[in-house]
TITORMAR-725104 format. One record per atom (N, C-alpha, C): residue number from 0; atom name; x, y, z. Coordinates in steps of 0.05 Angstrom, whole numbers, plus 5000, padded with zeros to 4 digits. Example, Ala and Ser with C-alpha at 12.3 -4.5 7.8 and 13.67 -1.06 7.14 Angstrom:
    k   a     u     v     w
    0   N  5264  4886  5156
    0  CA  5246  4910  5156
    0   C  5264  4934  5156
    1   N  5257  4955  5142
    1  CA  5273  4979  5143
    1   C  5258  5001  5157
This chain:
    k   a     u     v     w
    0   N  5017  4976  5000
    0  CA  5000  5000  5000
    0   C  5018  5025  5000
    1   N  5008  5047  4991
    1  CA  5023  5072  4989
    1   C  5021  5086  5016
    2   N  5044  5088  5031
    2  CA  5042  5099  5058
    2   C  5031  5128  5059
    3   N  5039  5145  5040
    3  CA  5030  5172  5041
    3   C  5000  5175  5038
    4   N  4988  5158  5020
    4  CA  4959  5159  5017
    4   C  4945  5147  5041
    5   N  4955  5125  5051
    5  CA  4942  5113  5074
    5   C  4943  5132  5098
    6   N  4965  5146  5101
    6  CA  4968  5166  5122
    6   C  4947  5188  5119
    7   N  4944  5198  5095
    7  CA  4925  5219  5090
    7   C  4897  5211  5096
    8   N  4889  5187  5087
    8  CA  4862  5178  5091
    8   C  4857  5172  5121
    9   N  4877  5161  5134
    9  CA  4873  5156  5163
    9   C  4870  5181  5179
   10   N  4886  5201  5171
   10  CA  4884  5227  5184
   10   C  4856  5238  5183
   11   N  4843  5237  5160
   11  CA  4816  5246  5157
   11   C  4797  5229  5174
   12   N  4801  5203  5175
   12  CA  4783  5186  5190
   12   C  4785  5192  5220
   13   N  4809  5197  5230
   13  CA  4811  5201  5259
   13   C  4802  5229  5268
   14   N  4808  5249  5252
   14  CA  4804  5276  5261
   14   C  4776  5287  5259
   15   N  4760  5274  5242
   15  CA  4735  5287  5234
   15   C  4714  5288  5256
   16   N  4714  5270  5275
   16  CA  4692  5269  5295
   16   C  4690  5295  5310
   17   N  4712  5305  5321
   17  CA  4711  5328  5337
   17   C  4709  5354  5321
   18   N  4721  5355  5298
   18  CA  4721  5380  5283
   18   C  4695  5384  5267
   19   N  4682  5362  5259
   19  CA  4658  5363  5242
   19   C  4664  5379  5217
   20   N  4689  5377  5207
   20  CA  4696  5390  5182
   20   C  4692  5370  5159
   21   N  4686  5381  5136
   21  CA  4683  5364  5112
   21   C  4711  5359  5101
   22   N  4715  5334  5092
   22  CA  4740  5327  5078
   22   C  4732  5319  5050
   23   N  4737  5336  5031
   23  CA  4727  5332  5004
   23   C  4750  5327  4985
   24   N  4744  5311  4964
   24  CA  4764  5307  4944
   24   C  4750  5299  4918
   25   N  4764  5302  4896
   25  CA  4752  5294  4870
   25   C  4755  5264  4869
   26   N  4732  5250  4865
   26  CA  4732  5221  4865
   26   C  4719  5211  4840
   27   N  4730  5190  4829
   27  CA  4716  5177  4806
   27   C  4694  5160  4817
   28   N  4672  5158  4802
   28  CA  4649  5144  4811
   28   C  4644  5120  4793
   29   N  4642  5096  4805
   29  CA  4637  5072  4790
   29   C  4608  5066  4789
   30   N  4600  5047  4773
   30  CA  4571  5042  4769
   30   C  4564  5015  4781
   31   N  4581  5004  4799
   31  CA  4576  4977  4809
   31   C  4565  4977  4838
   32   N  4557  5000  4848
   32  CA  4546  5001  4875
   32   C  4528  5025  4877
   33   N  4513  5027  4899
   33  CA  4494  5049  4902
   33   C  4507  5077  4903
   34   N  4534  5079  4905
   34  CA  4545  5105  4908
   34   C  4543  5122  4882
   35   N  4535  5109  4860
   35  CA  4530  5125  4836
   35   C  4506  5143  4839
   36   N  4490  5138  4860
   36  CA  4466  5154  4864
   36   C  4469  5176  4884
   37   N  4493  5180  4894
   37  CA  4497  5204  4912
   37   C  4499  5228  4894
   38   N  4481  5246  4897
   38  CA  4479  5270  4880
   38   C  4489  5294  4896
   39   N  4508  5308  4884
   39  CA  4517  5333  4897
   39   C  4496  5354  4892
   40   N  4486  5365  4914
   40  CA  4465  5386  4912
   40   C  4466  5403  4936
   41   N  4451  5424  4936
   41  CA  4449  5442  4958
   41   C  4426  5435  4977
   42   N  4413  5413  4970
   42  CA  4390  5405  4986
   42   C  4400  5391  5011
   43   N  4394  5402  5034
   43  CA  4403  5391  5059
   43   C  4383  5370  5068
   44   N  4393  5351  5085
   44  CA  4376  5330  5095
   44   C  4355  5342  5113
   45   N  4330  5330  5113
   45  CA  4310  5340  5131
   45   C  4318  5337  5160
   46   N  4314  5357  5176
   46  CA  4323  5357  5203
   46   C  4303  5343  5221
   47   N  4312  5324  5236
   47  CA  4295  5311  5256
   47   C  4294  5330  5280
   48   N  4274  5326  5296
   48  CA  4271  5344  5319
   48   C  4291  5336  5341
   49   N  4306  5355  5351
   49  CA  4325  5350  5372
   49   C  4310  5355  5399
   50   N  4304  5333  5412
   50  CA  4286  5335  5435
   50   C  4301  5338  5462
   51   N  4328  5339  5461
   51  CA  4342  5341  5486
   51   C  4337  5369  5498
   52   N  4330  5370  5524
   52  CA  4325  5396  5537
   52   C  4349  5414  5537
   53   N  4346  5439  5532
   53  CA  4368  5458  5531
   53   C  4382  5460  5558
   54   N  4367  5456  5580
   54  CA  4377  5460  5606
   54   C  4387  5433  5619
   55   N  4392  5413  5602
   55  CA  4401  5387  5613
   55   C  4426  5391  5629
   56   N  4427  5378  5653
   56  CA  4450  5380  5671
   56   C  4474  5368  5659
   57   N  4496  5383  5658
   57  CA  4521  5372  5648
   57   C  4535  5355  5669
   58   N  4549  5335  5659
   58  CA  4564  5317  5677
   58   C  4591  5329  5685
   59   N  4603  5318  5705
   59  CA  4630  5327  5713
   59   C  4651  5315  5696
   60   N  4670  5331  5686
   60  CA  4691  5322  5668
   60   C  4714  5312  5685
   61   N  4719  5286  5685
   61  CA  4740  5274  5701
   61   C  4759  5257  5684
   62   N  4758  5259  5658
   62  CA  4775  5243  5641
   62   C  4782  5257  5615
   63   N  4800  5245  5600
   63  CA  4808  5256  5574
   63   C  4813  5233  5555
   64   N  4811  5240  5529
   64  CA  4821  5222  5508
   64   C  4852  5225  5508
   65   N  4866  5203  5510
   65  CA  4895  5204  5511
   65   C  4906  5185  5489
   66   N  4931  5188  5483
   66  CA  4943  5173  5461
   66   C  4965  5155  5472
   67   N  4965  5131  5461
   67  CA  4987  5112  5468
   67   C  4999  5101  5442
   68   N  5025  5103  5440
   68  CA  5039  5092  5417
   68   C  5053  5066  5424
   69   N  5047  5045  5409
   69  CA  5060  5019  5413
   69   C  5079  5014  5390
   70   N  5100  4999  5395
   70  CA  5119  4992  5374
   70   C  5107  4973  5354
   71   N  5110  4980  5328
   71  CA  5099  4964  5307
   71   C  5119  4942  5300
   72   N  5108  4917  5298
   72  CA  5125  4894  5292
   72   C  5124  4886  5263
   73   N  5104  4893  5248
   73  CA  5101  4885  5220
   73   C  5115  4904  5202
   74   N  5135  4895  5187
   74  CA  5151  4914  5171
   74   C  5136  4931  5152
   75   N  5115  4921  5139
   75  CA  5101  4937  5119
   75   C  5085  4960  5131
   76   N  5081  4960  5158
   76  CA  5066  4981  5171
   76   C  5084  5002  5185
   77   N  5110  4997  5184
   77  CA  5129  5014  5199
   77   C  5128  5043  5189
   78   N  5128  5047  5163
   78  CA  5129  5074  5152
   78   C  5103  5088  5157
   79   N  5080  5074  5154
   79  CA  5055  5086  5160
   79   C  5054  5095  5190
   80   N  5063  5078  5207
   80  CA  5063  5084  5236
   80   C  5081  5108  5242
   81   N  5104  5109  5229
   81  CA  5122  5131  5233
   81   C  5109  5158  5225
   82   N  5095  5158  5203
   82  CA  5082  5182  5195
   82   C  5059  5190  5214
   83   N  5044  5171  5224
   83  CA  5023  5177  5243
   83   C  5034  5190  5268
   84   N  5057  5180  5277
   84  CA  5070  5191  5301
   84   C  5082  5219  5295
   85   N  5095  5221  5272
   85  CA  5109  5246  5265
   85   C  5089  5269  5262
   86   N  5066  5263  5250
   86  CA  5046  5284  5246
   86   C  5027  5288  5269
   87   N  5031  5272  5291
   87  CA  5016  5274  5316
   87   C  4986  5272  5310
   88   N  4979  5254  5293
   88  CA  4951  5252  5285
   88   C  4933  5244  5308
   89   N  4941  5225  5324
   89  CA  4924  5217  5347
   89   C  4924  5239  5368
   90   N  4946  5252  5372
   90  CA  4947  5274  5392
   90   C  4927  5296  5384
   91   N  4927  5303  5358
   91  CA  4908  5324  5349
   91   C  4879  5315  5352
   92   N  4874  5289  5346
   92  CA  4847  5278  5349
   92   C  4839  5279  5378
   93   N  4856  5271  5396
   93  CA  4850  5271  5425
   93   C  4844  5299  5435
   94   N  4860  5318  5426
   94  CA  4856  5346  5434
   94   C  4829  5356  5426
   95   N  4822  5351  5401
   95  CA  4796  5361  5391
   95   C  4772  5346  5404
   96   N  4775  5320  5408
   96  CA  4754  5305  5422
   96   C  4750  5315  5450
   97   N  4772  5323  5463
   97  CA  4770  5333  5491
   97   C  4756  5360  5492
   98   N  4756  5374  5470
   98  CA  4742  5400  5469
   98   C  4712  5395  5466
   99   N  4705  5371  5457
   99  CA  4677  5366  5449
   99   C  4661  5350  5470
  100   N  4674  5331  5483
  100  CA  4660  5312  5500
  100   C  4671  5312  5529
  101   N  4653  5309  5548
  101  CA  4659  5305  5576
  101   C  4663  5275  5580
  102   N  4684  5268  5595
  102  CA  4689  5240  5601
  102   C  4691  5234  5631
  103   N  4680  5212  5640
  103  CA  4683  5204  5668
  103   C  4710  5191  5674
  104   N  4723  5181  5653
  104  CA  4749  5168  5656
  104   C  4766  5173  5631
  105   N  4791  5169  5632
  105  CA  4808  5171  5609
  105   C  4802  5149  5589
  106   N  4803  5155  5563
  106  CA  4800  5135  5541
  106   C  4825  5138  5523
  107   N  4838  5116  5519
  107  CA  4863  5115  5503
  107   C  4856  5110  5473
  108   N  4868  5126  5456
  108  CA  4866  5122  5427
  108   C  4893  5111  5417
  109   N  4892  5091  5400
  109  CA  4917  5080  5390
  109   C  4913  5067  5362
  110   N  4935  5067  5347
  110  CA  4936  5051  5323
  110   C  4959  5031  5327
  111   N  4956  5008  5315
  111  CA  4976  4987  5318
  111   C  4972  4965  5298
  112   N  4993  4948  5295
  112  CA  4989  4924  5280
  112   C  4979  4903  5300
  113   N  4956  4891  5294
  113  CA  4943  4874  5314
  113   C  4946  4844  5308
  114   N  4959  4838  5285
  114  CA  4961  4810  5276
  114   C  4934  4798  5268
  115   N  4914  4815  5265
  115  CA  4888  4807  5256
  115   C  4874  4831  5244
  116   N  4854  4826  5228
  116  CA  4837  4848  5217
  116   C  4817  4856  5237
  117   N  4820  4879  5249
  117  CA  4802  4886  5271
  117   C  4804  4916  5277
  118   N  4784  4925  5292
  118  CA  4783  4951  5306
  118   C  4766  4945  5330
  119   N  4773  4956  5353
  119  CA  4758  4948  5377
  119   C  4761  4968  5400
  120   N  4740  4968  5416
  120  CA  4741  4982  5442
  120   C  4744  4962  5464
  121   N  4764  4966  5481
  121  CA  4769  4948  5503
  121   C  4760  4961  5529
  122   N  4739  4951  5541
  122  CA  4727  4963  5565
  122   C  4746  4962  5589
  123   N  4761  4940  5591
  123  CA  4780  4937  5613
  123   C  4802  4957  5612
  124   N  4813  4962  5588
  124  CA  4834  4981  5584
  124   C  4824  5009  5579
  125   N  4798  5011  5573
  125  CA  4786  5037  5564
  125   C  4802  5048  5541
  126   N  4803  5033  5519
  126  CA  4819  5041  5496
  126   C  4804  5034  5470
  127   N  4809  5051  5450
  127  CA  4799  5047  5423
  127   C  4824  5041  5405
  128   N  4824  5019  5392
  128  CA  4847  5011  5375
  128   C  4838  5008  5347
  129   N  4852  5021  5329
  129  CA  4848  5018  5300
  129   C  4872  5002  5289
  130   N  4867  4979  5278
  130  CA  4888  4962  5268
  130   C  4896  4969  5239
  131   N  4922  4969  5234
  131  CA  4931  4974  5207
  131   C  4921  4952  5188
  132   N  4918  4928  5199
  132  CA  4908  4906  5182
  132   C  4880  4911  5171
  133   N  4864  4926  5187
  133  CA  4836  4932  5178
  133   C  4837  4950  5153
  134   N  4854  4970  5153
  134  CA  4857  4988  5130
  134   C  4865  4972  5105
  135   N  4885  4955  5109
  135  CA  4894  4938  5087
  135   C  4872  4920  5077
  136   N  4856  4909  5096
  136  CA  4834  4892  5089
  136   C  4813  4907  5072
  137   N  4806  4931  5080
  137  CA  4786  4946  5065
  137   C  4797  4952  5037
  138   N  4822  4960  5035
  138  CA  4833  4965  5008
  138   C  4831  4940  4990
  139   N  4838  4917  5000
  139  CA  4837  4893  4985
  139   C  4808  4885  4979
  140   N  4790  4890  4997
  140  CA  4762  4884  4993
  140   C  4751  4900  4969
  141   N  4756  4926  4969
  141  CA  4746  4942  4947
  141   C  4761  4936  4921
  142   N  4786  4930  4922
  142  CA  4801  4923  4898
  142   C  4791  4897  4886
  143   N  4779  4879  4902
  143  CA  4768  4854  4891
  143   C  4745  4858  4872
  144   N  4734  4883  4871
  144  CA  4712  4889  4853
  144   C  4722  4902  4827
  145   N  4749  4901  4823
  145  CA  4762  4911  4799
  145   C  4760  4942  4795
  146   N  4759  4956  4817
  146  CA  4760  4985  4815
  146   C  4789  4994  4815
  147   N  4794  5019  4808
  147  CA  4822  5029  4807
  147   C  4833  5031  4835
  148   N  4860  5034  4837
  148  CA  4873  5038  4863
  148   C  4862  5063  4876
  149   N  4858  5085  4861
  149  CA  4848  5110  4872
  149   C  4821  5106  4885
  150   N  4803  5092  4871
  150  CA  4776  5087  4881
  150   C  4778  5070  4906
  151   N  4794  5049  4906
  151  CA  4797  5032  4929
  151   C  4808  5047  4953
  152   N  4828  5064  4949
  152  CA  4839  5080  4971
  152   C  4817  5098  4982
  153   N  4802  5112  4965
  153  CA  4781  5130  4974
  153   C  4760  5116  4991
  154   N  4751  5093  4981
  154  CA  4730  5078  4995
  154   C  4741  5066  5021
  155   N  4767  5058  5021
  155  CA  4779  5049  5046
  155   C  4778  5071  5067
  156   N  4786  5095  5059
  156  CA  4785  5117  5078
  156   C  4758  5121  5089
  157   N  4737  5121  5072
  157  CA  4710  5125  5081
  157   C  4701  5103  5100
  158   N  4708  5078  5094
  158  CA  4699  5056  5110
  158   C  4713  5057  5138
  159   N  4739  5065  5138
  159  CA  4753  5068  5164
  159   C  4740  5089  5181
  160   N  4731  5110  5168
  160  CA  4717  5132  5183
  160   C  4692  5121  5197
  161   N  4676  5104  5182
  161  CA  4652  5093  5194
  161   C  4660  5075  5218
  162   N  4680  5058  5215
  162  CA  4688  5039  5236
  162   C  4699  5054  5260
  163   N  4715  5075  5256
  163  CA  4725  5091  5278
  163   C  4703  5101  5296
  164   N  4682  5113  5283
  164  CA  4660  5123  5299
  164   C  4644  5100  5312
  165   N  4643  5078  5299
  165  CA  4629  5054  5311
  165   C  4643  5047  5337
  166   N  4670  5047  5337
  166  CA  4684  5040  5362
  166   C  4683  5062  5383
  167   N  4683  5087  5374
  167  CA  4679  5109  5393
  167   C  4651  5106  5406
  168   N  4631  5097  5391
  168  CA  4605  5093  5402
  168   C  4605  5072  5424
  169   N  4619  5050  5420
  169  CA  4622  5030  5441
  169   C  4635  5042  5466
  170   N  4655  5059  5462
  170  CA  4668  5071  5485
  170   C  4649  5089  5500
  171   N  4633  5105  5486
  171  CA  4614  5123  5499
  171   C  4592  5107  5513
  172   N  4582  5086  5500
  172  CA  4561  5070  5513
  172   C  4571  5059  5539
  173   N  4596  5049  5540
  173  CA  4608  5038  5564
  173   C  4613  5059  5585
  174   N  4627  5081  5577
  174  CA  4635  5101  5596
  174   C  4612  5117  5607
  175   N  4592  5122  5591
  175  CA  4569  5138  5599
  175   C  4547  5120  5611
  176   N  4551  5094  5610
  176  CA  4530  5075  5619
  176   C  4503  5081  5606
  177   N  4504  5084  5580
  177  CA  4480  5091  5565
  177   C  4461  5068  5563
  178   N  4435  5073  5567
  178  CA  4415  5052  5565
  178   C  4409  5045  5535
  179   N  4419  5022  5526
  179  CA  4415  5014  5499
  179   C  4395  4991  5498
  180   N  4372  4996  5488
  180  CA  4350  4976  5487
  180   C  4353  4961  5460
  181   N  4368  4939  5460
  181  CA  4372  4925  5435
  181   C  4401  4916  5432
  182   N  4408  4909  5408
  182  CA  4435  4900  5402
  182   C  4455  4923  5403
  183   N  4476  4921  5419
  183  CA  4495  4943  5421
  183   C  4511  4947  5395
  184   N  4517  4926  5381
  184  CA  4531  4929  5356
  184   C  4515  4945  5336
  185   N  4489  4940  5335
  185  CA  4471  4955  5317
  185   C  4470  4984  5326
  186   N  4468  4988  5353
  186  CA  4467  5015  5363
  186   C  4492  5031  5356
  187   N  4516  5017  5357
  187  CA  4541  5030  5349
  187   C  4541  5037  5320
  188   N  4531  5019  5303
  188  CA  4528  5025  5274
  188   C  4511  5050  5270
  189   N  4489  5051  5284
  189  CA  4470  5074  5280
  189   C  4482  5100  5292
  190   N  4498  5098  5313
  190  CA  4511  5122  5323
  190   C  4531  5133  5302
  191   N  4546  5115  5290
  191  CA  4565  5123  5269
  191   C  4550  5135  5246
  192   N  4528  5122  5237
  192  CA  4513  5133  5215
  192   C  4501  5160  5222
  193   N  4491  5163  5247
  193  CA  4479  5188  5255
  193   C  4499  5211  5253
  194   N  4523  5207  5264
  194  CA  4543  5229  5263
  194   C  4551  5235  5234
  195   N  4556  5214  5219
  195  CA  4564  5218  5191
  195   C  4543  5233  5175
  196   N  4518  5224  5177
  196  CA  4497  5235  5160
  196   C  4487  5262  5170
  197   N  4486  5267  5195
  197  CA  4476  5292  5206
  197   C  4496  5314  5207
  198   N  4522  5306  5210
  198  CA  4543  5326  5215
  198   C  4562  5331  5191
  199   N  4565  5311  5174
  199  CA  4587  5312  5155
  199   C  4579  5314  5125
  200   N  4554  5318  5120
  200  CA  4546  5322  5092
  200   C  4553  5300  5073
  201   N  4562  5306  5049
  201  CA  4568  5286  5029
  201   C  4590  5267  5038
  202   N  4610  5277  5052
  202  CA  4631  5260  5062
  202   C  4620  5239  5081
  203   N  4600  5247  5097
  203  CA  4588  5228  5115
  203   C  4572  5207  5101
  204   N  4558  5216  5080
  204  CA  4543  5197  5063
  204   C  4562  5176  5052
  205   N  4584  5186  5042
  205  CA  4604  5167  5030
  205   C  4614  5147  5050
  206   N  4618  5156  5075
  206  CA  4628  5138  5095
  206   C  4609  5116  5101
  207   N  4583  5122  5104
  207  CA  4563  5102  5110
  207   C  4560  5083  5085
  208   N  4561  5095  5062
  208  CA  4558  5079  5038
  208   C  4582  5061  5033
  209   N  4606  5070  5039
  209  CA  4629  5053  5037
  209   C  4627  5030  5055
  210   N  4618  5034  5080
  210  CA  4614  5012  5098
  210   C  4594  4992  5087
  211   N  4572  5003  5076
  211  CA  4551  4986  5064
  211   C  4563  4969  5042
  212   N  4579  4982  5025
  212  CA  4591  4967  5002
  212   C  4609  4945  5013
  213   N  4625  4951  5034
  213  CA  4642  4931  5045
  213   C  4626  4907  5056
  214   N  4604  4914  5070
  214  CA  4587  4892  5081
  214   C  4577  4875  5058
  215   N  4568  4887  5036
  215  CA  4557  4872  5014
  215   C  4579  4854  5001
  216   N  4602  4866  4996
  216  CA  4624  4850  4984
  216   C  4632  4827  5001
  217   N  4635  4832  5027
  217  CA  4643  4811  5046
  217   C  4622  4789  5048
  218   N  4597  4797  5046
  218  CA  4575  4777  5048
  218   C  4576  4757  5024
  219   N  4585  4767  5001
  219  CA  4587  4750  4978
  219   C  4612  4732  4978
  220   N  4632  4740  4995
  220  CA  4657  4725  4996
  220   C  4657  4704  5017
  221   N  4636  4703  5033
  221  CA  4635  4684  5055
  221   C  4607  4671  5057
  222   N  4606  4649  5069
  222  CA  4580  4636  5074
  222   C  4573  4637  5104
  223   N  4548  4642  5110
  223  CA  4540  4643  5137
  223   C  4542  4616  5151
  224   N  4552  4615  5174
  224  CA  4555  4590  5189
  224   C  4541  4593  5216
  225   N  4541  4572  5232
  225  CA  4530  4574  5259
  225   C  4544  4595  5275
  226   N  4571  4597  5271
  226  CA  4587  4616  5285
  226   C  4579  4645  5278
  227   N  4576  4650  5252
  227  CA  4568  4677  5244
  227   C  4540  4684  5253
  228   N  4523  4664  5252
  228  CA  4495  4669  5261
  228   C  4493  4675  5291
  229   N  4512  4664  5306
  229  CA  4513  4669  5335
  229   C  4528  4694  5343
  230   N  4542  4706  5324
  230  CA  4558  4729  5330
  230   C  4541  4753  5339
  231   N  4553  4770  5357
  231  CA  4537  4792  5367
  231   C  4532  4813  5345
  232   N  4549  4813  5325
  232  CA  4544  4831  5302
  232   C  4521  4820  5285
  233   N  4506  4838  5273
  233  CA  4486  4830  5253
  233   C  4500  4817  5229
  234   N  4486  4802  5213
  234  CA  4497  4791  5189
  234   C  4505  4814  5170
  235   N  4525  4809  5154
  235  CA  4534  4830  5135
  235   C  4512  4840  5118
  236   N  4494  4822  5109
  236  CA  4472  4830  5092
  236   C  4454  4849  5107
  237   N  4449  4844  5133
  237  CA  4432  4862  5148
  237   C  4445  4889  5152
  238   N  4471  4889  5158
  238  CA  4485  4914  5161
  238   C  4485  4931  5135
  239   N  4486  4917  5113
  239  CA  4485  4930  5087
  239   C  4458  4945  5084
  240   N  4436  4931  5088
  240  CA  4410  4943  5085
  240   C  4405  4965  5106
  241   N  4414  4960  5131
  241  CA  4410  4980  5152
  241   C  4425  5006  5144
  242   N  4449  5003  5133
  242  CA  4464  5027  5125
  242   C  4450  5042  5103
  243   N  4441  5028  5082
  243  CA  4426  5041  5061
  243   C  4401  5054  5071
  244   N  4388  5041  5090
  244  CA  4363  5052  5101
  244   C  4368  5078  5116
  245   N  4390  5080  5131
  245  CA  4397  5104  5144
  245   C  4403  5127  5125
  246   N  4417  5120  5103
  246  CA  4423  5141  5083
  246   C  4397  5150  5070
  247   N  4381  5132  5061
  247  CA  4355  5139  5048
  247   C  4338  5154  5067
  248   N  4336  5145  5092
  248  CA  4319  5158  5112
  248   C  4327  5187  5118
  249   N  4353  5193  5115
  249  CA  4363  5220  5120
  249   C  4353  5240  5100
  250   N  4346  5231  5076
  250  CA  4335  5248  5055
  250   C  4324  5231  5033
  251   N  4299  5222  5036
  251  CA  4287  5203  5017
  251   C  4285  5215  4988
  252   N  4280  5240  4986
  252  CA  4278  5252  4959
  252   C  4305  5251  4945
  253   N  4326  5258  4959
  253  CA  4353  5259  4947
  253   C  4363  5231  4939
  254   N  4356  5211  4956
  254  CA  4367  5184  4952
  254   C  4345  5165  4941
  255   N  4326  5176  4927
  255  CA  4304  5160  4918
  255   C  4312  5137  4899
  256   N  4335  5141  4885
  256  CA  4344  5121  4866
  256   C  4353  5095  4880
  257   N  4358  5096  4906
  257  CA  4364  5072  4920
  257   C  4340  5053  4918
  258   N  4316  5064  4918
  258  CA  4292  5048  4916
  258   C  4285  5042  4887
  259   N  4285  5062  4870
  259  CA  4278  5057  4842
  259   C  4296  5038  4828
  260   N  4321  5037  4837
  260  CA  4341  5019  4825
  260   C  4338  4990  4835
  261   N  4324  4987  4858
  261  CA  4321  4961  4869
  261   C  4341  4954  4891
  262   N  4360  4972  4897
  262  CA  4379  4967  4918
  262   C  4366  4964  4945
  263   N  4346  4981  4950
  263  CA  4332  4981  4976
  263   C  4303  4974  4971
  264   N  4293  4951  4981
  264  CA  4265  4943  4976
  264   C  4245  4964  4986
  265   N  4224  4968  4971
  265  CA  4204  4988  4979
  265   C  4192  4982  5006
  266   N  4189  4956  5012
  266  CA  4177  4948  5038
  266   C  4194  4958  5062
  267   N  4220  4960  5058
  267  CA  4237  4971  5079
  267   C  4239  5001  5077
  268   N  4240  5011  5053
  268  CA  4244  5040  5049
  268   C  4223  5057  5062
  269   N  4198  5047  5063
  269  CA  4176  5064  5075
  269   C  4180  5069  5104
  270   N  4197  5053  5117
  270  CA  4202  5056  5146
  270   C  4228  5071  5152
  271   N  4244  5076  5131
  271  CA  4271  5086  5136
  271   C  4273  5114  5147
  272   N  4255  5132  5139
  272  CA  4256  5159  5149
  272   C  4250  5159  5179
  273   N  4231  5143  5187
  273  CA  4225  5140  5216
  273   C  4248  5128  5231
  274   N  4261  5108  5219
  274  CA  4284  5095  5232
  274   C  4307  5116  5236
  275   N  4312  5131  5215
  275  CA  4333  5151  5217
  275   C  4327  5172  5238
  276   N  4303  5182  5238
  276  CA  4296  5203  5257
  276   C  4297  5193  5286
  277   N  4288  5168  5290
  277  CA  4289  5157  5317
  277   C  4318  5153  5326
  278   N  4335  5145  5308
  278  CA  4364  5141  5315
  278   C  4376  5168  5322
  279   N  4371  5189  5306
  279  CA  4382  5215  5312
  279   C  4372  5226  5339
  280   N  4345  5225  5343
  280  CA  4334  5235  5368
  280   C  4345  5220  5392
  281   N  4348  5194  5389
  281  CA  4359  5178  5412
  281   C  4387  5187  5419
  282   N  4404  5189  5398
  282  CA  4432  5195  5404
  282   C  4436  5224  5413
  283   N  4420  5243  5402
  283  CA  4421  5270  5411
  283   C  4414  5272  5441
  284   N  4394  5258  5450
  284  CA  4386  5258  5478
  284   C  4406  5244  5495
  285   N  4416  5222  5486
  285  CA  4436  5206  5502
  285   C  4462  5221  5507
  286   N  4471  5236  5486
  286  CA  4497  5249  5488
  286   C  4495  5278  5499
  287   N  4472  5290  5499
  287  CA  4470  5318  5507
  287   C  4483  5324  5534
  288   N  4478  5308  5555
  288  CA  4491  5315  5581
  288   C  4521  5314  5581
  289   N  4532  5301  5561
  289  CA  4561  5297  5559
  289   C  4575  5315  5539
  290   N  4561  5333  5527
  290  CA  4573  5352  5508
  290   C  4582  5376  5522
  291   N  4606  5386  5514
  291  CA  4615  5411  5525
  291   C  4603  5435  5509
  292   N  4599  5457  5522
  292  CA  4589  5481  5509
  292   C  4562  5476  5496
């Protein structure tokens, strides 16, 4: 993989949560996935009602996002890791996150070679880890569909963005002791989708869509087994449709081609706007006491 490009994309993935800045680039668009239907326009997504009370009591801030650097053992990741450290990407992310969220305890952010394709929140260590193997996996997953290197790199970046927020959601659920009625993995997916779609415009749409594309590709490359059926994560196929539903629900008029093309069944589409609005309202209310300013 090209270290400079991987570094650039990872930087965007890590930093965007706290800054809520758009990261835009000229991208080529293929015709083999729903992303051909993302239309650049000035039409903003319909706003769901933010029901959190303005006078909600703020919590006491007793922790910070902190950075831990571990020595990389895998030779092909050494240059990427060096650049992450030299540019202080995690330090900048932690600083900006600390301006945004109140924490009851410290949470460690790290990148490392994990010897497996993974990203995870460890409740015992209170840490969020993004594995270099996951980035490589996403690149290879998208390349398996015969797209160009540039397209695969771009979609890798977007998918990593979605996963990073998914793991941050797990950390917040644990640290804030949030009441999650249902599957926590699905709740973390919807938290990531909520932040991407409500805060980050077209870049956020691309992040959720890249995750959906990865779920679809992976579902075709593997067969469901008893083990996968028992896993706490939803099936890849379900995560694919849930992601499309959140995008469509954020603005049905803008993303109507998801339905007309057949990517999203009409029977599901009629419920998507309600699903999206409930997800946004839930996360706005859950996080309000923990937001600074």
